C-alpha positions as CSV (number, residue, x, y, z in Angstrom):
1,X,31.1,-125.7,126.9
2,X,33.5,-128.6,126.9
3,X,35.5,-129.1,130.1
4,X,38.1,-131.7,131.1
5,X,40.1,-133.0,134.1
6,X,43.6,-134.1,133.2
7,X,44.0,-137.3,135.2
8,X,47.7,-137.6,134.7
9,X,51.0,-138.8,136.2
10,X,53.6,-136.1,136.7
11,X,57.3,-136.3,136.3
12,X,57.7,-136.0,140.0
13,X,60.0,-133.3,141.1
14,X,61.1,-132.6,137.5
15,X,59.5,-129.3,136.7
16,X,60.9,-129.1,133.2
17,X,59.6,-132.5,132.2
18,X,56.2,-131.9,133.8
19,X,55.9,-128.6,132.0
20,X,56.4,-130.4,128.7
21,X,53.7,-132.9,129.7
22,X,51.3,-130.2,130.6
23,X,51.8,-128.6,127.2
24,X,51.4,-132.0,125.5
25,X,48.1,-132.5,127.3
26,X,46.9,-129.0,126.4
27,X,47.6,-129.9,122.8
28,X,45.6,-133.1,123.1
29,X,42.7,-131.3,124.8
30,X,42.6,-128.6,122.1
31,X,42.3,-131.3,119.4
32,X,39.2,-132.5,121.3
33,X,37.8,-129.0,121.5
34,X,38.2,-128.6,125.3
35,X,37.7,-125.0,126.4
36,X,38.7,-125.5,130.0
37,X,41.1,-128.0,131.5
38,X,42.1,-128.6,135.2
39,X,45.3,-130.4,136.4
40,X,45.6,-132.0,139.8
41,X,46.7,-130.4,143.0
42,X,50.5,-129.6,142.9
43,X,50.8,-131.4,139.6
44,X,53.8,-129.2,138.9
45,X,56.1,-130.3,140.5
46,X,54.5,-133.0,142.7
47,X,52.5,-134.0,145.8
48,X,54.6,-134.7,149.0
49,X,53.5,-138.3,149.3
50,X,56.6,-139.3,151.3
51,X,55.4,-137.5,154.4
52,X,52.7,-140.1,155.2
53,X,55.0,-143.1,154.8
54,X,58.4,-141.9,156.3
55,X,57.6,-140.3,159.6
56,X,57.6,-136.9,158.1
57,X,57.1,-135.2,161.5
58,X,60.5,-136.4,162.8
59,X,62.0,-133.1,164.0
60,X,65.3,-132.0,162.6
61,X,65.8,-135.4,160.9
62,X,68.6,-135.1,158.3
63,X,66.9,-137.2,155.6
64,X,63.6,-135.2,156.0
65,X,65.5,-132.0,155.7
66,X,67.2,-133.2,152.5
67,X,63.9,-134.3,151.1
68,X,62.4,-130.8,151.8
69,X,65.4,-129.1,150.2
70,X,64.8,-131.3,147.1
71,X,61.1,-130.5,147.1
72,X,61.8,-126.7,147.4
73,X,64.3,-126.9,144.5
74,X,61.7,-128.5,142.3
75,X,59.0,-126.0,143.1
76,X,58.3,-123.2,140.6
77,X,57.9,-119.4,140.8
78,X,54.9,-117.7,139.3
79,X,57.2,-115.5,137.1
80,X,59.4,-118.5,136.2
81,X,59.9,-120.1,132.8
82,X,57.6,-123.1,133.5
83,X,54.5,-121.0,134.0
84,X,55.5,-118.8,131.1
85,X,55.7,-121.8,128.8
86,X,52.3,-123.1,129.9
87,X,50.8,-119.6,129.6
88,X,52.1,-119.3,126.0
89,X,50.6,-122.7,125.1
90,X,47.3,-121.8,126.7
91,X,47.2,-118.7,124.6
92,X,48.2,-120.5,121.3
93,X,45.7,-123.3,121.9
94,X,42.9,-121.0,123.3
95,X,42.3,-123.2,126.4
96,X,41.7,-121.9,129.9
97,X,43.9,-123.7,132.4
98,X,43.6,-124.5,136.1
99,X,47.0,-125.8,137.2
100,X,48.0,-127.1,140.6
101,X,51.5,-126.1,141.4
102,X,54.1,-126.1,144.2
103,X,54.8,-122.4,144.3
104,X,58.2,-121.4,145.7
105,X,58.5,-118.1,147.7
106,X,62.1,-117.9,149.1
107,X,62.3,-120.9,151.5
108,X,58.6,-121.6,151.6
109,X,56.3,-123.7,149.3
110,X,52.6,-123.0,148.8
111,X,50.1,-125.4,147.2
112,X,48.9,-122.9,144.6
113,X,46.1,-123.2,142.1
114,X,47.0,-121.1,139.1
115,X,44.3,-119.9,136.7
116,X,45.6,-119.1,133.2
117,X,43.4,-117.3,130.8
118,X,44.3,-117.7,127.1
119,X,44.1,-114.0,126.5
120,X,45.0,-112.3,129.9
121,X,47.5,-114.9,131.2
122,X,47.6,-115.5,134.9
123,X,44.4,-114.2,136.4
124,X,44.7,-115.7,139.9
125,X,47.1,-117.7,142.0
126,X,45.2,-119.2,144.9
127,X,47.4,-120.4,147.8
128,X,45.7,-123.2,149.7
129,X,44.0,-121.7,152.7
130,X,45.0,-124.5,155.1
131,X,47.2,-127.4,154.2
132,X,45.8,-130.7,155.4
133,X,47.3,-132.6,158.2
134,X,50.9,-133.7,157.3
135,X,50.9,-131.2,154.4
136,X,51.6,-128.5,157.0
137,X,55.1,-130.0,157.4
138,X,56.1,-128.7,153.9
139,X,53.5,-126.1,152.8
140,X,52.8,-122.6,154.0
141,X,49.4,-121.4,154.9
142,X,47.7,-119.4,152.2
143,X,45.4,-116.4,152.1
144,X,42.2,-115.2,150.5
145,X,43.9,-113.4,147.6
146,X,42.9,-116.1,145.1
147,X,39.3,-116.5,146.1
148,X,38.0,-115.3,142.7
149,X,35.9,-116.4,139.8
150,X,36.8,-115.9,136.1
151,X,34.7,-115.5,133.0
152,X,35.4,-118.4,130.6
153,X,33.1,-117.9,127.6
154,X,29.6,-117.6,129.0
155,X,30.6,-119.2,132.3
156,X,31.9,-118.0,135.7
157,X,34.4,-120.4,137.0
158,X,36.2,-120.7,140.4
159,X,38.5,-123.3,142.0
160,X,39.8,-124.6,145.3
161,X,42.5,-127.1,146.4
162,X,41.7,-130.5,147.9
163,X,40.3,-130.4,151.4
164,X,39.6,-126.7,151.4
165,X,36.7,-127.7,149.3
166,X,35.2,-128.9,152.6
167,X,35.5,-125.3,154.0
168,X,31.9,-123.8,153.9
169,X,33.2,-120.2,154.0
170,X,35.5,-120.8,151.0
171,X,32.7,-122.4,148.9
172,X,30.3,-119.6,150.0
173,X,32.8,-116.9,148.8
174,X,32.9,-118.4,145.3
175,X,29.1,-118.9,145.2
176,X,28.7,-115.2,146.1
177,X,30.9,-114.2,143.2
178,X,28.4,-116.0,140.8
179,X,30.3,-119.2,140.3
180,X,28.6,-121.6,137.8
181,X,31.4,-124.1,137.3
182,X,33.4,-125.2,140.4
183,X,36.9,-126.8,139.9
184,X,38.3,-128.8,142.7
185,X,41.9,-130.2,142.4
186,X,43.2,-133.2,144.4
187,X,46.3,-135.4,144.6
188,X,44.2,-138.4,143.6
189,X,42.0,-140.9,145.3
190,X,38.3,-141.7,144.5
191,X,37.4,-141.6,148.2
192,X,38.2,-137.9,148.2
193,X,35.8,-137.0,145.3
194,X,33.0,-139.5,145.6
195,X,31.0,-137.4,148.1
196,X,32.2,-133.8,147.9
197,X,32.0,-133.4,144.1
198,X,28.2,-134.1,144.1
199,X,27.7,-132.2,147.3
200,X,29.3,-129.0,145.9
201,X,27.2,-129.3,142.7
202,X,24.0,-129.7,144.7
203,X,24.8,-127.1,147.3
204,X,26.0,-124.4,144.9
205,X,23.7,-125.4,142.0
206,X,26.9,-125.5,139.9
207,X,28.7,-127.9,137.6
208,X,31.4,-129.5,139.7
209,X,34.7,-130.7,138.0
210,X,37.1,-132.7,140.2
211,X,40.7,-133.2,138.8
212,X,42.7,-136.0,140.4
213,X,46.2,-137.3,139.7
214,X,48.2,-140.5,139.7
215,X,51.4,-141.1,141.6
216,X,53.3,-144.2,142.8
217,X,56.7,-145.4,144.0
218,X,57.8,-145.9,140.4
219,X,57.5,-142.1,139.9
220,X,60.0,-141.3,142.7
221,X,63.5,-140.7,141.4
222,X,66.2,-143.1,142.6
223,X,68.2,-140.2,144.1
224,X,65.4,-138.8,146.2
225,X,66.7,-138.8,149.8
226,X,63.8,-140.9,151.2
227,X,63.5,-143.3,148.2
228,X,64.8,-146.3,150.2
229,X,62.5,-145.5,153.2
230,X,59.6,-145.4,150.8
231,X,60.6,-148.8,149.4
232,X,60.8,-150.2,152.9
233,X,57.3,-148.8,153.7
234,X,55.9,-151.2,151.1
235,X,53.3,-148.8,149.6
236,X,53.5,-148.7,145.8
237,X,50.5,-146.5,144.9
238,X,50.0,-143.1,146.5
239,X,47.5,-141.3,144.2
240,X,44.9,-143.3,142.3
241,X,42.8,-140.9,140.3
242,X,39.1,-140.4,140.9
243,X,38.4,-137.5,138.6
244,X,34.7,-136.8,138.2
245,X,32.1,-134.4,136.9
246,X,28.7,-133.7,138.4
247,X,25.8,-131.5,137.2
248,X,24.0,-128.7,139.1
249,X,21.3,-131.2,140.2
250,X,23.9,-133.2,142.0
251,X,23.8,-136.1,139.6
252,X,26.9,-137.6,138.0
253,X,27.9,-136.7,134.5
254,X,31.1,-138.8,134.9
255,X,31.5,-140.9,138.0
256,X,34.9,-141.0,139.7
257,X,37.4,-142.7,137.3
258,X,40.1,-144.7,139.2
259,X,43.7,-145.5,138.1
260,X,43.4,-144.7,134.4
261,X,45.6,-141.9,132.9
262,X,43.3,-140.0,130.6
263,X,41.3,-136.8,130.0
264,X,37.9,-136.9,131.7
265,X,35.7,-134.8,129.4
266,X,32.1,-133.6,129.5
267,X,30.0,-131.1,127.6
268,X,28.2,-128.9,130.1
269,X,25.0,-126.8,129.4
270,X,25.3,-123.7,131.7
271,X,21.6,-122.9,131.2
272,X,20.9,-125.8,133.6
273,X,22.4,-123.8,136.4
274,X,19.7,-121.2,136.2
275,X,17.0,-123.9,136.2
276,X,18.4,-125.5,139.4
277,X,18.5,-122.2,141.2
278,X,14.8,-121.9,140.9
279,X,14.3,-123.5,144.3
280,X,17.7,-122.8,145.9
281,X,20.4,-120.2,145.5
282,X,22.8,-120.3,148.5
283,X,24.0,-116.7,148.2
284,X,20.9,-115.3,146.5
285,X,17.2,-115.8,147.3
286,X,18.0,-118.5,149.9
287,X,20.5,-116.5,151.8
288,X,19.9,-114.4,155.0
289,X,22.4,-111.5,155.0
290,X,20.3,-109.9,157.8
291,X,21.2,-112.9,160.0
292,X,24.6,-114.0,158.8
293,X,27.4,-111.6,158.0
294,X,30.4,-112.9,155.9
295,X,33.5,-110.9,155.2
296,X,36.3,-112.2,152.9
297,X,39.8,-110.6,153.2
298,X,41.5,-111.0,149.7
299,X,44.7,-109.2,150.5
300,X,48.0,-110.9,149.8
301,X,49.6,-111.6,153.2
302,X,53.4,-111.0,153.5
303,X,55.7,-111.4,156.4
304,X,56.9,-107.8,156.2
305,X,55.3,-104.6,154.9
306,X,57.8,-102.0,153.8
307,X,56.8,-98.3,153.8
308,X,58.8,-95.6,152.3
């Protein structure tokens, strides 16, 4: 099975242009016989990098509110034209897609990892369980609805967003569903993937694919409300790649790749997963359900439940 991480630079806060880029990269991946491709966290329509550099926690600040409004306007809906276009391309090109999105639900944004099957279309939309640190200023808290694995050819595949990959319960849930290839998506920095990618591979006895992005000041539109503040902050590179792939023995297949915009590709032999589980299977023969009880709530959480 050939898999790839799309280490790419989005058209930040431009959902239409980024959608076209996703489709173009799917076309490139298909020519290289890629069967599964993963795009970075919130690639469509962009990671909120301004928060860290512009005092994003300043309460009721007019510029921060305008920035949030622009971010909300650029987010996408699961039933919207952007996802529909990408789903159609995945179908035509026969490529399974993991796509990091900013999902808009009324006035709230979720960091949502959308899984798109070339035959079935959207098979899951996993809202990040817990936004990390300053991300909580602009993203809602997700739920367990998207904690699922999908059959891609002979392989069971699951995925998580960024730092929720450090959540033992979330990883354990996917292992228990039979995951054999784990996809982690990140905004982009080698320091984020140099440890956890191999750790997940070795803990789960799975192939571990980390998809990281690229983003810098040059990608921020001139009319973004906090563009001038970002210039004054003096930081030019926010996301610097770091996509990587590790095998189920915990060894690198592709070490973290910094800075370069490219497809990070590997051929994976899923038979190796069974070999590595000979001495350790975290939710199988090396588990203790008589001692540890784990329950996962996969209901979709809503603010209001209407009953007729």
